SEZAVEX-486582 format. One record per atom (N, C-alpha, C, CB): residue in three letters; x, y, z. Coordinates in steps of 0.05 Angstrom, whole numbers, plus 5000, padded with zeros to 4 digits. Each point is the difference from the previous one (the first is absolute). Glycine has a CB too. Example, Ala and Ser with C-alpha at 12.3 -4.5 7.8 and 13.67 -1.06 7.14 Angstrom:
<pts>
ALA526448865156ALA498250245000ALA501850245000ALA496249775025SER503150444961SER501650245001SER498550225014SER502449874957
</pts>
This chain:
<pts>
MET739362634303MET500850175026MET498450035020MET502250244976LYS498649765051LYS498449985018LYS499950305012LYS500949495006GLN500350545020GLN500450275015GLN501950144979GLN499649835055THR499650474949THR501450184979THR503050005011THR495550334986GLY506049644987GLY503149975005GLY500949725003GLY500050435024VAL498149364976VAL500749755003VAL499149844974VAL499650055051PHE502349844935PHE499449864976PHE500249694999PHE501550414983ASP496949445001ASP500049754997ASP501649974976ASP495749935024VAL506249884970VAL502049974981VAL499849714997VAL503050415011PHE496649434964PHE500249724999PHE503249964987PHE494149904994ILE507149955024ILE502449894988ILE500149765003ILE502150335005ASP499049474969ASP500049704998ASP497449885014ASP505450005000TYR492150124988TYR497749935005TYR499250025034TYR500649724954ARG500650465059ARG499849995027ARG499050325008ARG504049585006LYS494050505010LYS499950285006LYS501550065023LYS495950034980ARG505850265016ARG501550105021ARG499250285003ARG503649694994LEU496650435027LEU499850255006LEU502650174999LEU496349825025PHE502650464965PHE502450184999PHE499150275007PHE502349744965THR499850385040THR499650345008THR502150134982THR498549975053LYS500450284941LYS502250154984LYS502450085017LYS496450194969ASN505949775022ASN502750025014ASN500450305002ASN502149554982LEU497950545047LEU500850315003LEU502550084994LEU497150025031VAL505349764969VAL502750024997VAL500749844975VAL500850075051ARG499149994926ARG500249854980ARG503249875002ARG496250314973GLY503549405021GLY502749864998GLY500849895027GLY501550304963LYS496549765059LYS501149955029LYS498249805010LYS501750475009GLN498949275000GLN498749795013GLN500450055031GLN500749684958VAL497650195057VAL500150055029VAL500449735012VAL497050425000TYR501649364991TYR500549735010TYR500549804979TYR497450115037GLY503449954947GLY500949864973GLY497749894981GLY504049855025GLU494150354979GLU497249974983GLU500650024970GLU497150235038LYS501549664948LYS500050054971LYS499350254989LYS499149584999LEU502450524982LEU499550294986LEU498749974970LEU504450225028VAL493949924965VAL498549954977VAL499550294989VAL497749555018ALA503850484955ALA499350314982ALA498249924982ALA504550224999ASP493650014998ASP498149984980ASP499350304994ASP498249535016LYS502550554957LYS498950254992LYS501050235015LYS496449764986GLY506250205023GLY501750215011GLY499849995032GLY499350304957THR498849515055THR499450035029THR501249705009THR495250374998GLU505849675025GLU501249765012GLU498249915024GLU504750144985TYR494649575016TYR498549935022TYR501549795015TYR495850144977ARG503749835052ARG501149805018ARG498049795010ARG503150335013GLU498149444982GLU498049775012GLU499150055028GLU502349674974TRP495450265036TRP499450025024TRP499349725013TRP498650474989ASN503449445025ASN499449695006ASN498149945023ASN504549914982VAL493749945009VAL497649955021VAL500849845019VAL496850044971ARG505549815034ARG501049825023ARG501650165013ARG499949584979ARG500950685017ARG502350125015ARG498650295010ARG504549764969SER492550255028SER498550295009SER497249955007SER502850294970LYS496949735051LYS497449995005LYS497450144987LYS502749935035LEU498150304958LEU498450174988LEU499749874971LEU501550425031ALA500949504956ALA499549894976ALA498249754998ALA504250194992ALA496249665031ALA498549745006ALA497150095000ALA503749755029ALA495550464986ALA496950105002ALA498450044970ALA501750285047ILE500349844938ILE499250134975ILE499649714983ILE502950535003GLU499249275001GLU499449784981GLU497749835012GLU504849994983LYS494450075041LYS497849825016LYS497450144991LYS503049875045GLY497250364939GLY497450084988GLY499650285009GLY497949535000CYS503350585017CYS499350275012CYS500350214977CYS501849865049PRO496250224942PRO499450244977PRO501250275003PRO495749794996ASN504950305030ASN500850285005ASN501349995025ASN496450214974ILE506249905026ILE501750015026ILE500250325008ILE503149544987PHE495650604994PHE499650325007PHE503050155000PHE495549905033LEU506450014957LEU502350154998LEU500250154970LEU502349655035ARG498250584970ARG499950164973ARG502550235006ARG493949944988ALA507050134981ALA502450174999ALA499150245017ALA501749844952GLY500550315060GLY499850205015GLY499349955029GLY499150204961GLN500249595047GLN499449915029GLN502249995021GLN496849754979ARG502750345043ARG501749955025ARG498949715013ARG500750555010VAL501449284997VAL499449755008VAL501949965029VAL498949834944LEU500050105075LEU501749925023LEU500149655003LEU498550515026TYR503649414968TYR500749724997TYR501149905027TYR501150054950LEU497949795065LEU500749905024LEU500849694994LEU496750355028GLY505849634978GLY501449704998GLY501349994971GLY496349755033CYS504950444961CYS501149984972CYS501849814990CYS499250405004SER502549495015SER502149764997SER502150144979SER496349555007THR504450284974THR502450064984THR498750194974THR503049515016GLY494650464984GLY499050264980GLY498949844971GLY504250405020THR495049354980THR498649834977THR497650174991THR501349515021THR496550474999THR497850104993THR499750315000THR498749585015VAL503150525008VAL500150284992VAL500650114975VAL501150005040SER501049884948SER501050144974SER497649974982SER505149895003HIS493149894996HIS497750034978HIS497850245015HIS500549414980VAL499250615045VAL498750255008VAL501150234990VAL498949805037SER503650224961SER501950234994SER499050084968SER504749815035ASP495249964949ASP499149994977ASP497850104990ASP502249725006LEU495750205014LEU497050054996LEU499550335006LEU498449475016VAL503050645005VAL499450255014VAL501450244979VAL500049765053GLY502650114933GLY500950184983GLY502250225014GLY495349914976LYS505650225002LYS502350205011LYS498350265016LYS503849884955THR493650165042THR498350185015THR498949895030THR498550184952GLY502349555048GLY499049885028GLY502349985015GLY496349734984LEU502850165040LEU502749955019LEU498949775017LEU502450535004VAL499449295007VAL499749775015VAL501850035026VAL499049734956PHE499450285068PHE501449995025PHE500649745003PHE498050375019ALA504349474982ALA500349755005ALA501349935024ALA499749974958LEU498849905060LEU501350005027LEU500049695005LEU498350505018ASP504049455004ASP500949785008ASP501750035022ASP499449834959PHE500150005063PHE501849965023PHE502649895002PHE496449995013ALA504449884965ALA502349845002ALA502050144981ALA497349565011PRO504850485001PRO502650184987PRO501149824977PRO501750255047ARG498049484950ARG501449864980ARG498350034972ARG502149665038VAL495350314965VAL498450014975VAL499650314996VAL497449515006MET502850695013MET500250294991MET502150074982MET498150105040ARG504349784965ARG502650064985ARG499249974970ARG503449835040GLU495649904957GLU499149964970GLU497750194991GLU501449515004MET496750565013MET498250164989MET500950264994MET497149735020VAL505050374993VAL501550284994VAL500949984971VAL501850085049PHE499349704942PHE501249974974PHE497750014974PHE503949705026VAL494350214984VAL497450004980VAL498750284997VAL498849525014ALA501250605013ALA499350294997ALA502050174988ALA497349955037GLU504750044966GLU502050184985GLU500149964969GLU502950005043ASP495849814948ASP500049954967ASP497050104995ASP503649524992ARG494650545026ARG496950034989ARG499450315004ARG498249485015GLY502250635011GLY500050295004GLY496950055011GLY503950144959ASN494649665041ASN497250075012ASN499649805024ASN497950154952ILE504249775059ILE499849805024ILE501550165024ILE500049504968ALA498450515058ALA502150135021ALA499849765022ALA499050594993PRO503549315006PRO500449785021PRO500050095032PRO502849774961ILE495750095054ILE499550105029ILE500949765018ILE495850324988LEU506049675027LEU500849805020LEU498350075023LEU504849944983ALA493149885025ALA498250105025ALA498349765003ALA499850524992ASP498749455030ASP498149835012ASP497450044992ASP502849985034ALA496149884949ALA497250074987ALA497949945025ALA501449844945ASN499450105077ASN498049965029ASN500350275013ASN500849475011GLN500750724977GLN500250245020GLN499850244976GLN503649775043PRO494550284945PRO499550154981PRO501050315006PRO496349664989ALA503250435035ALA500750275010ALA503050064994ALA496349955037THR505549834966THR502850065001THR501050044974THR500549765038TYR497750284937TYR501450044969TYR497850224992TYR502449454984GLN496150695036GLN498250214987GLN501350214990GLN496949895027ASP505650184977ASP501850214988ASP500749924972ASP501850115045ARG498149684948ARG501149874972ARG497649904981ARG504349845025VAL493750154983VAL497549914987VAL497650204997VAL501549575017SER497250474962SER498050204995SER497749844999SER502650324977SER494949795027SER497749834991SER500449904971SER496950275032VAL501549494967VAL500649834977VAL497649904984VAL503949865026ASP496050074953ASP497349924981ASP499749665008ASP501050384951ILE501249555052ILE499949665004ILE501649935028ILE500249894943VAL498749935073VAL502049875020VAL499849724989VAL499350315044TYR503149594952TYR500549704996TYR501749915019TYR499550024954GLN499649725058GLN501349895021GLN500949714999GLN497650325022ASP504349584977ASP501149734998ASP502049935024ASP499650044949VAL499349995076VAL501549925025VAL499449745014VAL500350455006ALA501149364999ALA499949755009ALA500050045025ALA501849784966GLN496250315051GLN500050005029GLN497449905010GLN503250365001ARG496749575024ARG497649895013ARG498150274997ARG502449635037ASN498250574969ASN498050255003ASN500150174972ASN500950055055GLN499349774930GLN499750154970GLN498050184992GLN501749664988VAL496150275023VAL497250134995VAL500350265017VAL496949544993SER503850455032SER500250265017SER502050194986SER499149755044VAL503050144948VAL502350184982VAL498750144980VAL503549685006PHE494850164977PHE499150114977PHE498050225008PHE500849584974LEU497350365049LEU498150225002LEU501050255015LEU496349664998LYS506450325016LYS501050225010LYS501150194980LYS500849735038ASN500650154941ASN501250144981ASN497750124981ASN504249695006ILE493950184988ILE497250134985ILE499250235015ILE498049554984ASP501750435042ASP499150205016ASP501550235000ASP498249705024MET504550344976MET501850194998MET500550104975MET501449835034TYR498850004943TYR501350124973TYR498049974974TYR505049865017LEU492849984984LEU498549994979LEU497950214993LEU501049575008LYS499150544970LYS498250204994LYS496649905002LYS504450194969PRO493749955037PRO497449895001PRO498749854973PRO499550385035SER501849734943SER499249844977SER501949784989SER497550414991GLY504449515021GLY502049865000GLY499149695003GLY502750435016TYR499249364974TYR499849775001TYR501849865018TYR498350064960ALA501449675054ALA501949905015ALA500049674990ALA499350395042LEU503549554947LEU499949714996LEU501949855020LEU499050094951LEU500149665058LEU500749875023LEU500949734987LEU496750255034ALA505749644969ALA500849714995ALA499949905022ALA502750044967VAL495649705041VAL500449895023VAL501149725003VAL496850295009LYS505249715008LYS501349705003LYS498949895025LYS504550104976ALA494049715018ALA498249855024ALA501749855020ALA496249924967ARG505949975026ARG501849855016ARG501450205023ARG500749674957SER499750545034SER501050225018SER498050125024SER502850124957ILE494849855034ILE497950085018ILE499549815022ILE498250234964ASP501249515024ASP499349775022ASP500949724982ASP495250285027VAL507249594981VAL500749814986VAL498249715006VAL504650284999THR493749795024THR498149765006THR497649984986THR501650005040MET497650224948MET497150044988MET500649934970MET497950405034LYS500249484947LYS499550014978LYS500550244988LYS497549695010PRO503750334969PRO500250324982PRO496950064999PRO504749914962LYS493549965030LYS497550114992LYS498850105023LYS499449714963SER500950215060SER498950065025SER501550305005SER499149465017VAL503550514980VAL501250315008VAL499150184979VAL504549855023PHE495250094950PHE499050204983PHE497050095011PHE503149824959ALA495749995052ALA497450125008ALA499950195021ALA498649624987VAL503350305033VAL500450175024VAL501250274989VAL500749585033VAL500950434950VAL500850264988VAL498050194986VAL503949764994LYS494750064988LYS498150134986LYS497850155020LYS501049644961ALA498350195056ALA498250135023ALA501250265017ALA498349515004GLU504150465000GLU501850265012GLU499750204982GLU503549775022LEU497250224952LEU500550204981LEU497050134998LEU504449764974GLU494050065023GLU496950164996GLU498850175020GLU498949644978ARG502150345047ARG499450185019ARG501250294999ARG499449595024TYR502150444957TYR501250234996TYR499950104971TYR502649865038LEU497450004940LEU500649984975LEU498049884979LEU504150015022THR495650084953THR498549894987THR502049804980THR496350415008ILE502949344992ILE501949844985ILE498949974968ILE501549725047VAL499750444935VAL499549964971VAL500649764986VAL500650435001ASP501749415006ASP500549784985ASP501749825021ASP499950274951TYR500149455045TYR501249815020TYR500649774983TYR497450145043ARG505049734955ARG501049774986ARG501949885016ARG499250184959VAL500449505046VAL501749825006VAL502449964984VAL496549845017LEU505650184986LEU502549994980LEU501349744999LEU500850455009ASP498049305003ASP501049744988ASP499049954974ASP500449825043PRO501450014946PRO502449915006PRO502550204993PRO497749544995LEU502050684998LEU502350184991LEU501450055026LEU497650244959GLU500949855064GLU501150065023GLU498249865022GLU502250434981LYS499549345031LYS498849855018LYS498950115025LYS502649714980ASP495350235029ASP498550135028ASP500450325002ASP501149545029HIS498050574945HIS499850274998HIS497450094984HIS505050005004ALA493750245011ALA498350144987ALA500650274994ALA497349715019PHE501050434963PHE500250284997PHE497550144997PHE504249934982PHE496050285034PHE497750185005PHE500350264990PHE499249775037ILE498550324950ILE500250284988ILE497750175015ILE501949834950CYS499150415064CYS498050065017CYS499750334996CYS501149575035LYS496750534977LYS499850314998LYS498550105024LYS499950004948LYS501250225059LYS498450155025LYS497350024997LYS503550265007LYS494649715013LYS497450005001LYS499150285002LYS500149565019
</pts>
């Protein structure tokens, strides 16, 4: 076991990650379900989730706990959101935000089954526009493939993250600058983040997620 609520299970001599399934019998993206002693677990595919990839790459703590409130920016169709939902449990809440109506339609179906996800159709670059729908949160999580993704991240932290909270950022190098080597992009991002935040952990996600890195930060 690594992070609280994330389990290592060996199946066919291969280690896989699992979370406890909040909704027994329900899959979200065709993942494997495993029952043990009355509890059902969902496989967390490390090649379909940057958060799972960060854990697989050795990140020991992603700071997600039962009962927390999470602002998830760039939720897409809900693959990773569903596992965050498992981790925060019935007493937690995930504000799942995306600007694309097509993916948000699928996110709504995931939310209906789970009960602890609030889908929000909005632009993460304009945090003031959803101020009436989001409370202060324990975790800001961002997976937004835009050139200004660091700026978006910082604006949402400033507006919504509690002083004691943590901020998790998946960085896609090619979205920031396709002409630079990913390693150089990550160095620029790291320097920018360190102006405002304390970086708790940093992982390059290759080969699980090509040209991606993952940062875990805390307010100074």
